[in-house]
DRENVEXBA-964095 format. One line per 5 residues: number of its first residue (from 1); their letters; for each residue x, y, z of C-alpha. Coordinates in nm, 2 decimals, decimal comma, always signed. Example, Ala and Ser with C-alpha at 12.3 -4.5 7.8 and 13.67 -1.06 7.14 Angstrom:
BEGIN
1 = AS = +1,23 -0,45 +0,78  +1,37 -0,11 +0,71
//
This chain:
BEGIN
1 = MTVPL = -2,11 -18,01 +31,76  -2,36 -18,05 +32,04  -2,65 -18,28 +31,95  -2,98 -18,21 +32,13  -3,09 -18,52 +32,32
6 = VRPGR = -3,45 -18,41 +32,39  -3,64 -18,14 +32,22  -3,72 -17,86 +32,47  -4,07 -17,83 +32,61  -4,24 -17,67 +32,91
11 = LAAGV = -4,38 -17,91 +33,16  -4,72 -17,87 +33,32  -4,74 -17,66 +33,64  -4,64 -17,84 +33,95  -4,39 -18,08 +33,78
16 = LVLAL = -4,02 -18,10 +33,87  -3,80 -18,34 +33,68  -3,45 -18,41 +33,80  -3,17 -18,62 +33,64  -2,89 -18,71 +33,88
21 = APAAG = -2,54 -18,85 +33,81  -2,43 -19,20 +33,91  -2,35 -19,26 +34,27  -2,11 -19,52 +34,42  -2,25 -19,77 +34,67
26 = CLRDN = -2,58 -19,69 +34,85  -2,73 -19,37 +34,72  -2,73 -19,22 +35,07  -2,36 -19,27 +35,11  -2,23 -19,06 +34,83
31 = PEWTH = -2,27 -18,68 +34,87  -2,17 -18,60 +34,51  -2,42 -18,56 +34,23  -2,47 -18,33 +33,94  -2,77 -18,18 +33,77
36 = DTATE = -2,84 -18,28 +33,41  -2,84 -17,96 +33,22  -3,09 -18,11 +32,97  -3,36 -18,05 +33,23  -3,26 -17,70 +33,33
41 = TETET = -3,55 -17,54 +33,14  -3,79 -17,78 +33,31  -3,70 -17,67 +33,66  -3,71 -17,30 +33,60  -3,97 -17,11 +33,79
46 = ETETD = -4,18 -16,80 +33,72  -4,29 -16,56 +33,98  -4,61 -16,35 +33,98  -4,80 -16,13 +34,21  -5,14 -16,24 +34,33
51 = TDGAT = -5,43 -15,99 +34,35  -5,37 -15,96 +34,73  -5,01 -15,85 +34,66  -4,84 -16,17 +34,77  -4,57 -16,31 +34,54
56 = DTDGD = -4,57 -16,68 +34,47  -4,43 -16,92 +34,22  -4,59 -17,04 +33,90  -4,52 -17,41 +33,83  -4,24 -17,61 +33,96
61 = TTTGA = -4,16 -17,49 +34,30  -4,50 -17,42 +34,44  -4,49 -17,56 +34,80  -4,86 -17,61 +34,84  -4,85 -17,51 +35,20
66 = GADAG = -5,20 -17,37 +35,22  -5,45 -17,51 +35,47  -5,65 -17,68 +35,19  -5,36 -17,80 +34,99  -5,27 -18,17 +34,95
71 = AEVTA = -5,45 -18,44 +35,14  -5,44 -18,61 +35,49  -5,32 -18,96 +35,43  -5,28 -19,27 +35,66  -5,19 -19,53 +35,40
76 = VTYDL = -5,05 -19,54 +35,04  -5,00 -19,80 +34,77  -4,77 -19,75 +34,47  -4,81 -19,92 +34,13  -4,59 -19,89 +33,83
81 = TWSWG = -4,76 -19,94 +33,49  -4,67 -19,92 +33,12  -4,85 -19,74 +32,84  -4,77 -19,90 +32,50  -4,88 -19,59 +32,31
86 = QATPL = -4,75 -19,63 +31,96  -4,51 -19,91 +32,06  -4,59 -20,26 +31,94  -4,48 -20,59 +32,10  -4,26 -20,82 +31,89
91 = PGGGW = -4,35 -21,19 +31,85  -4,02 -21,31 +31,98  -4,00 -21,07 +32,27  -3,92 -20,70 +32,30  -4,11 -20,42 +32,12
96 = TTVND = -4,07 -20,16 +31,84  -4,16 -19,80 +31,80  -4,11 -19,51 +31,57  -3,99 -19,19 +31,74  -4,08 -18,83 +31,65
101 = LGITV = -3,78 -18,81 +31,42  -3,90 -19,10 +31,21  -3,64 -19,34 +31,34  -3,76 -19,70 +31,39  -3,63 -19,86 +31,71
106 = EVRRG = -3,65 -20,22 +31,82  -3,58 -20,30 +32,18  -3,47 -20,66 +32,22  -3,36 -20,65 +32,58  -3,36 -20,39 +32,85
111 = YLVAF = -3,39 -20,32 +33,22  -3,50 -20,03 +33,43  -3,44 -20,01 +33,81  -3,74 -19,89 +34,01  -3,57 -19,75 +34,32
116 = SAALS = -3,83 -19,57 +34,54  -4,15 -19,38 +34,56  -4,28 -19,15 +34,84  -4,52 -18,88 +34,94  -4,38 -18,55 +35,06
121 = PCTPA = -4,54 -18,34 +35,34  -4,67 -18,00 +35,26  -4,45 -17,84 +35,54  -4,20 -18,09 +35,69  -4,15 -18,05 +36,06
126 = SAGAS = -3,83 -17,88 +36,18  -3,77 -17,94 +36,55  -3,64 -17,65 +36,73  -3,64 -17,42 +36,43  -3,81 -17,08 +36,42
131 = APAPT = -3,91 -17,12 +36,06  -4,06 -17,43 +35,88  -3,81 -17,67 +35,72  -3,77 -17,64 +35,34  -4,01 -17,85 +35,14
136 = LPERL = -3,90 -18,14 +34,93  -3,90 -17,93 +34,60  -3,71 -17,66 +34,78  -3,45 -17,91 +34,90  -3,41 -18,05 +34,55
141 = LSAVA = -3,38 -17,71 +34,38  -3,12 -17,60 +34,65  -2,93 -17,92 +34,57  -2,91 -17,81 +34,20  -2,74 -17,49 +34,31
146 = APSSA = -2,52 -17,66 +34,57  -2,48 -18,02 +34,46  -2,22 -18,11 +34,72  -2,49 -18,06 +34,99  -2,72 -18,33 +34,86
151 = WAGHT = -2,71 -18,71 +34,86  -2,70 -18,86 +34,51  -3,03 -18,97 +34,39  -3,19 -18,92 +34,73  -3,43 -18,66 +34,85
156 = GIADP = -3,27 -18,62 +35,19  -3,61 -18,65 +35,36  -3,71 -18,97 +35,54  -4,08 -19,02 +35,55  -4,30 -19,32 +35,66
161 = SQVEP = -4,48 -19,30 +35,32  -4,16 -19,40 +35,13  -4,10 -19,74 +34,98  -3,76 -19,84 +34,85  -3,77 -20,19 +34,71
166 = IVIED = -3,50 -20,15 +34,44  -3,67 -20,37 +34,18  -3,54 -20,44 +33,83  -3,81 -20,41 +33,56  -3,77 -20,62 +33,24
171 = LGAPV = -3,81 -20,39 +32,94  -3,80 -20,68 +32,71  -4,12 -20,80 +32,86  -4,28 -20,50 +33,04  -4,54 -20,59 +33,31
176 = DLRLG = -4,72 -20,38 +33,57  -4,56 -20,38 +33,92  -4,68 -20,33 +34,27  -4,38 -20,13 +34,40  -4,50 -20,13 +34,77
181 = EQSFS = -4,74 -20,00 +35,03  -4,71 -19,83 +35,37  -4,94 -19,74 +35,66  -4,86 -19,46 +35,90  -5,00 -19,19 +36,14
186 = AARYC = -5,21 -18,93 +35,96  -5,01 -18,66 +35,79  -5,08 -18,40 +35,52  -4,90 -18,45 +35,20  -4,86 -18,22 +34,90
191 = WIHYL = -4,61 -18,39 +34,67  -4,55 -18,73 +34,50  -4,20 -18,85 +34,41  -4,09 -19,14 +34,19  -3,73 -19,24 +34,15
196 = AAHAT = -3,53 -19,47 +33,92  -3,17 -19,52 +34,03  -2,89 -19,77 +34,01  -2,92 -20,13 +34,12  -2,75 -20,26 +34,43
201 = DAATG = -2,63 -20,62 +34,48  -2,95 -20,66 +34,69  -3,18 -20,56 +34,41  -3,47 -20,79 +34,32  -3,46 -20,94 +33,97
206 = LPEDL = -3,09 -20,92 +33,89  -3,03 -21,12 +33,57  -2,77 -21,40 +33,60  -2,59 -21,33 +33,27  -2,56 -20,95 +33,30
211 = DLVGV = -2,40 -20,74 +33,57  -2,65 -20,46 +33,64  -2,51 -20,35 +33,98  -2,45 -19,97 +33,95  -2,68 -19,95 +33,64
216 = TLYLE = -3,01 -19,77 +33,63  -3,11 -19,83 +33,26  -2,98 -20,09 +33,02  -3,09 -20,13 +32,65  -3,01 -20,36 +32,36
221 = GTYSV = -3,17 -20,33 +32,02  -3,15 -20,19 +31,67  -3,25 -19,87 +31,49  -3,31 -19,77 +31,13  -3,38 -19,46 +30,94
226 = AEGSA = -3,63 -19,47 +30,65  -3,53 -19,77 +30,43  -3,18 -19,79 +30,57  -3,03 -20,11 +30,72  -3,08 -20,17 +31,09
231 = EEFTA = -2,79 -20,07 +31,32  -2,74 -20,24 +31,65  -2,70 -20,04 +31,97  -2,63 -20,11 +32,34  -2,67 -19,84 +32,59
236 = SIGAA = -2,66 -19,81 +32,97  -2,63 -19,55 +33,24  -2,60 -19,54 +33,62  -2,76 -19,20 +33,66  -3,07 -19,15 +33,87
241 = SGSLV = -3,38 -18,98 +33,73  -3,69 -18,88 +33,92  -4,02 -18,71 +33,88  -4,19 -18,49 +34,14  -4,55 -18,37 +34,10
246 = ELDGA = -4,79 -18,18 +34,31  -5,05 -18,41 +34,47  -5,34 -18,17 +34,39  -5,24 -18,17 +34,02  -5,22 -18,55 +34,01
251 = RIDGS = -5,54 -18,61 +34,20  -5,82 -18,79 +34,01  -6,13 -18,57 +34,06  -6,39 -18,70 +34,30  -6,19 -18,94 +34,50
256 = EGPSA = -6,17 -18,89 +34,88  -6,05 -19,08 +35,18  -5,73 -19,14 +35,39  -5,59 -19,43 +35,18  -5,40 -19,32 +34,87
261 = HVVVT = -5,32 -19,51 +34,55  -5,04 -19,38 +34,34  -5,01 -19,50 +33,98  -4,70 -19,42 +33,78  -4,74 -19,47 +33,41
266 = RDLGR = -4,44 -19,48 +33,17  -4,49 -19,45 +32,79  -4,29 -19,70 +32,59  -4,40 -19,54 +32,26  -4,23 -19,22 +32,34
271 = AFDGV = -3,92 -19,37 +32,50  -3,69 -19,26 +32,21  -3,86 -18,93 +32,12  -3,62 -18,64 +32,04  -3,32 -18,88 +32,01
276 = DLGAV = -3,12 -18,91 +31,69  -2,97 -19,25 +31,75  -2,72 -19,22 +31,48  -2,57 -18,90 +31,62  -2,54 -18,96 +32,00
281 = DSEAL = -2,31 -19,19 +32,20  -2,45 -19,48 +32,41  -2,45 -19,29 +32,74  -2,63 -18,99 +32,58  -2,88 -19,23 +32,43
286 = ARAVL = -2,94 -19,40 +32,77  -2,97 -19,07 +32,95  -3,23 -18,94 +32,70  -3,44 -19,26 +32,72  -3,42 -19,25 +33,10
291 = GNLVG = -3,56 -18,90 +33,10  -3,84 -18,99 +32,86  -3,95 -19,29 +33,07  -3,90 -19,16 +33,42  -3,89 -18,78 +33,40
296 = AADLA = -4,19 -18,77 +33,17  -4,39 -19,04 +33,36  -4,75 -18,97 +33,44  -4,82 -18,98 +33,82  -5,19 -19,01 +33,93
301 = ITFE = -5,34 -19,05 +34,27  -5,68 -19,16 +34,40  -5,82 -19,19 +34,75  -6,07 -19,41 +34,93
//
């Protein structure tokens, strides 16, 4: 019997969520990855005809290539934050929450690997080409159709706005994190991308008593249903998960200027939503939580 990991739902327009399979070594070095079918409905697009007769996409694959789309940026800072939501810190460390299925979960120990963040140009340059190079969303969706053509967990687009620190976040004691910052020549950007992916041996924050190389998310804790006894669980996964949003949709109204500040907020209180912990294996559990934390992250951008 197939157990649903996450209840289906339509994402807001301009949001593309990808879940990628584990990759060996550096993410750039392995050309094989697979699309997580749990997110297929979230990457579907709808086409419609404008009043002027032009056909465009509604939602996830809008390229935002219009002259007024996006913003001209010369510097960007990326911050990762946590929203506790309905989660509550535990006195001895860790935290607890009740998911939407009524299951009480306590996380005693956990780690999430923040791999990279970047802005994506509205129309990437394509030297010597007669037509513009595909945008980042188009490349990602093409990779879904032909996975062997893409790098695992990597957009395939190098951009000076990208930071790639590979930092391990402690889920047992969540704190806000400055992921990185970049300055560069002025360019117009239309997309924001945040990626969690497996730790390398050069990652910052590797625990001494646990091997996290090759792991993206690790969890230890307990769960209980109603008045039932608590059951222990351990879950981990080396898959990558990313969130891609339109810059215009993430912009905080009223802010202007060439310096951008991106804030990525993950909701601890909804980390286990849609997951029946007693009916899924440890990998399926980790994959669902990874999607809830990363794929459902809120990305906001301000300018000054």
